[in-house]
C-alpha positions as CSV (number, residue, x, y, z in Angstrom):
1,M,-15.5,-5.5,24.1
2,R,-15.6,-8.7,22.0
3,L,-13.8,-9.3,18.5
4,H,-15.1,-11.4,15.8
5,I,-12.8,-12.9,14.0
6,A,-12.6,-16.0,11.5
7,N,-9.8,-18.0,10.6
8,K,-6.0,-16.4,11.2
9,N,-4.6,-18.1,8.7
10,Y,-6.4,-16.5,5.8
11,S,-8.9,-13.4,7.0
12,S,-6.8,-10.3,6.3
13,W,-9.4,-8.3,7.2
14,S,-10.1,-9.9,11.0
15,L,-6.0,-9.1,11.3
16,R,-6.5,-5.3,10.9
17,P,-8.4,-4.6,14.3
18,W,-6.8,-7.5,16.0
19,V,-3.6,-6.5,15.8
20,L,-4.2,-2.5,16.3
21,M,-6.1,-3.5,19.6
22,R,-3.3,-6.0,20.7
23,Q,-0.4,-4.0,19.7
24,L,-2.4,-0.8,21.6
25,G,-3.2,-2.9,25.0
26,I,-6.8,-2.3,23.9
27,A,-8.8,-5.1,25.9
28,F,-11.0,-7.3,24.0
29,E,-12.0,-11.2,23.9
30,E,-11.4,-12.9,20.8
31,V,-14.3,-14.9,19.2
32,L,-13.2,-17.0,16.4
33,T,-15.5,-18.7,14.2
34,P,-13.6,-20.4,11.0
35,F,-14.7,-19.8,7.7
36,D,-17.6,-22.6,6.2
37,T,-16.7,-24.3,3.2
38,G,-18.5,-22.0,0.5
39,S,-20.5,-19.5,1.8
40,S,-20.3,-18.4,5.6
41,W,-22.8,-15.4,5.2
42,A,-25.4,-17.7,7.6
43,S,-22.8,-18.6,10.0
44,F,-21.5,-14.7,10.6
45,R,-24.9,-13.1,10.4
46,A,-25.3,-14.4,14.0
47,F,-23.0,-11.5,14.9
48,S,-22.5,-9.3,12.0
49,P,-25.1,-7.5,10.3
50,T,-23.3,-7.9,7.2
51,G,-22.1,-11.5,7.5
52,K,-18.7,-10.8,7.4
53,V,-16.1,-10.4,9.8
54,P,-14.3,-8.6,11.5
55,C,-17.2,-7.6,13.7
56,L,-16.9,-5.8,17.1
57,E,-20.0,-6.0,19.8
58,N,-19.7,-3.5,22.9
59,E,-22.5,-4.9,24.9
60,E,-25.9,-4.3,22.9
61,L,-23.6,-2.1,20.1
62,A,-22.3,-3.6,16.8
63,V,-19.3,-2.1,14.8
64,W,-18.6,-4.0,11.2
65,E,-16.0,-3.1,8.9
66,S,-12.7,-2.9,10.0
67,L,-12.2,1.2,9.3
68,A,-15.6,1.9,11.3
69,I,-14.1,-0.5,13.9
70,V,-11.3,1.6,13.9
71,E,-12.3,4.9,13.9
72,Y,-14.9,3.6,16.8
73,L,-12.1,2.9,19.1
74,A,-10.7,6.1,18.3
75,E,-13.2,7.7,19.9
76,Q,-12.3,5.6,22.9
77,H,-8.4,5.1,23.0
78,A,-6.0,7.7,22.4
79,G,-3.0,6.3,20.2
80,V,-5.3,4.8,17.4
81,W,-4.2,7.6,15.0
82,P,-1.4,9.8,15.0
83,Q,-1.1,12.8,17.3
84,D,-0.1,15.1,14.8
85,A,-2.6,16.5,12.7
86,A,-0.5,16.3,9.0
87,A,0.4,12.6,9.8
88,R,-3.3,11.7,11.0
89,A,-4.5,12.8,7.9
90,W,-2.1,11.2,5.6
91,A,-2.6,8.2,7.9
92,R,-6.4,8.3,7.4
93,S,-5.7,8.6,3.5
94,A,-3.2,5.7,3.3
95,S,-5.9,3.7,5.2
96,A,-8.9,4.1,3.5
97,E,-6.4,3.4,0.3
98,M,-5.7,0.1,1.0
99,H,-8.9,-0.6,2.3
100,A,-10.6,0.3,-0.5
101,G,-7.8,-0.6,-3.5
102,F,-5.0,-3.0,-4.2
103,N,-7.1,-5.4,-5.5
104,A,-4.9,-7.3,-7.8
105,L,-2.4,-7.7,-4.6
106,R,-5.4,-9.4,-2.9
107,D,-6.7,-11.5,-6.0
108,E,-3.3,-12.7,-6.5
109,C,-1.5,-12.9,-3.5
110,P,-4.1,-14.4,-0.9
111,M,-3.4,-14.1,2.7
112,N,-2.1,-17.7,3.7
113,C,0.5,-16.8,6.7
114,G,1.8,-20.6,6.9
115,V,3.0,-20.7,3.4
116,T,5.9,-20.0,0.8
117,L,5.0,-19.8,-2.7
118,R,6.5,-18.7,-5.9
119,L,4.4,-16.4,-7.3
120,A,3.3,-16.9,-11.0
121,S,4.0,-14.5,-13.4
122,P,2.4,-11.4,-11.9
123,S,-0.1,-9.1,-13.7
124,S,0.6,-5.5,-14.8
125,A,-2.2,-4.7,-12.3
126,L,-0.4,-6.4,-9.5
127,E,3.0,-4.9,-10.6
128,A,1.5,-1.7,-10.3
129,D,0.1,-2.1,-7.3
130,L,3.2,-3.2,-5.7
131,V,4.5,-0.3,-7.1
132,R,2.0,2.1,-5.6
133,L,2.7,0.3,-2.4
134,D,6.3,1.0,-2.4
135,E,6.0,5.1,-3.1
136,L,3.3,5.1,-0.3
137,W,5.2,3.4,2.2
138,Q,8.5,5.4,1.4
139,E,6.1,8.5,1.2
140,G,4.6,7.6,4.9
141,I,8.4,6.6,6.2
142,S,10.7,9.7,4.9
143,R,7.7,12.5,5.3
144,F,6.8,11.6,9.1
145,G,10.5,10.2,10.2
146,G,9.6,6.6,10.5
147,P,10.0,3.7,11.8
148,F,6.1,3.1,10.9
149,L,4.5,4.4,8.2
150,A,2.9,7.7,10.1
151,G,6.0,8.6,12.8
152,S,7.8,6.6,15.6
153,D,4.2,4.6,17.1
154,F,2.7,1.7,15.6
155,T,-1.0,3.2,14.6
156,A,-4.1,2.5,12.8
157,V,-2.2,3.2,9.5
158,D,0.5,0.2,10.4
159,A,-2.4,-2.3,10.9
160,F,-4.3,-1.9,8.0
161,F,-1.0,-2.8,6.5
162,A,-0.3,-5.7,8.1
163,P,-1.9,-8.2,6.3
164,V,0.5,-7.2,3.2
165,A,3.1,-8.1,5.7
166,F,2.3,-11.7,5.6
167,R,1.8,-11.8,1.7
168,A,5.1,-10.2,1.1
169,R,6.9,-12.8,3.1
170,S,4.5,-15.6,1.7
171,F,5.0,-14.9,-2.2
172,D,8.5,-13.1,-1.8
173,L,7.1,-9.9,-3.2
174,E,9.4,-7.8,-5.2
175,L,9.4,-4.3,-2.9
176,S,12.5,-2.1,-2.3
177,N,14.9,-2.6,0.5
178,A,13.5,0.3,2.5
179,S,10.0,-1.3,1.9
180,R,11.7,-4.9,3.1
181,R,13.0,-3.5,6.1
182,Y,9.3,-2.0,7.0
183,V,7.8,-5.8,6.2
184,E,10.6,-7.1,8.8
185,Q,9.9,-4.7,11.3
186,L,5.7,-5.5,10.9
187,L,6.5,-9.1,11.2
188,A,8.5,-8.7,14.4
189,L,6.0,-7.2,16.5
190,P,4.9,-9.4,19.4
191,A,1.0,-9.2,18.1
192,M,2.0,-10.3,14.7
193,R,4.2,-12.9,16.3
194,Q,1.3,-14.3,18.1
195,W,-1.1,-13.9,15.4
196,D,1.7,-16.3,13.1
197,A,1.9,-18.5,15.6
198,D,-2.0,-19.0,16.3
199,A,-2.5,-19.2,12.0
200,V,0.1,-22.1,11.9
201,A,-1.5,-24.1,14.4
202,E,-5.3,-23.8,13.1
203,P,-6.7,-27.2,12.5
204,W,-9.0,-26.0,9.7
205,R,-8.5,-25.8,5.8
206,E,-11.4,-24.0,3.9
207,P,-11.0,-25.3,0.5
208,D,-12.0,-22.3,-1.6
209,H,-9.2,-20.4,0.1
210,E,-6.9,-23.3,-0.5
211,E,-7.5,-23.2,-3.8
212,D,-7.4,-19.5,-4.6
213,L,-3.6,-20.4,-2.8
214,L,-2.6,-22.8,-5.2
215,A,-4.1,-20.5,-8.2
216,S,-1.6,-17.8,-7.6
217,G,1.7,-19.8,-7.6
218,T,4.2,-22.9,-6.9
219,L,3.7,-24.1,-3.3
220,L,7.4,-24.4,-1.7
221,E,6.8,-24.9,2.1
222,D,3.2,-25.2,4.2
223,R,4.5,-24.8,7.9
224,R,1.0,-25.3,9.2
225,V,0.4,-27.9,11.8
226,G,-0.8,-31.3,10.2
227,S,0.8,-30.8,6.6
228,S,3.9,-33.1,5.6
């Protein structure tokens, strides 16, 4: 299988299937195509029907959209979703909520693994997203016993929230102590540490992503290679 992704520093959608497959030991070839300045549609159309990442290829089959990729993997590999039926239903619901929602969190806190910022005044929509995030995470951990969202093992629902861990670190988001512990647990995973190391080592800077980042707050630290 080949997993097409974009810049690890920016691409939160790419991170989801990548960290799941790495953490569960599902073999694949990584194919990284950096974002073009402006639109990447033409470049990404070479491998993705939508001109977006991620896209998983298995021989002549293409599977796009991170949620569809996860479901495709679940048909072939144990451990993608929790074994317990109630935990599995909750995990699918929470993943779908993340896939379709939390728009203020995405817009106001763009993923950039190699920086630390002081967030500008958060909107009421962002504050509502953070309240819901805390509520959702604490529900999963308390209901299924933790330390992950749907039980003792890392599964797809944790992969869907993995980009939020990088956002929480970069923007020092206001979260409960329990949620902060969960963020630290995600960041400590071997696959997350590898993604982080790869992200800060990338040489590319895409102007639109950089502009969005600086519009979101005051840059305090840039740990990326080549930054002064």
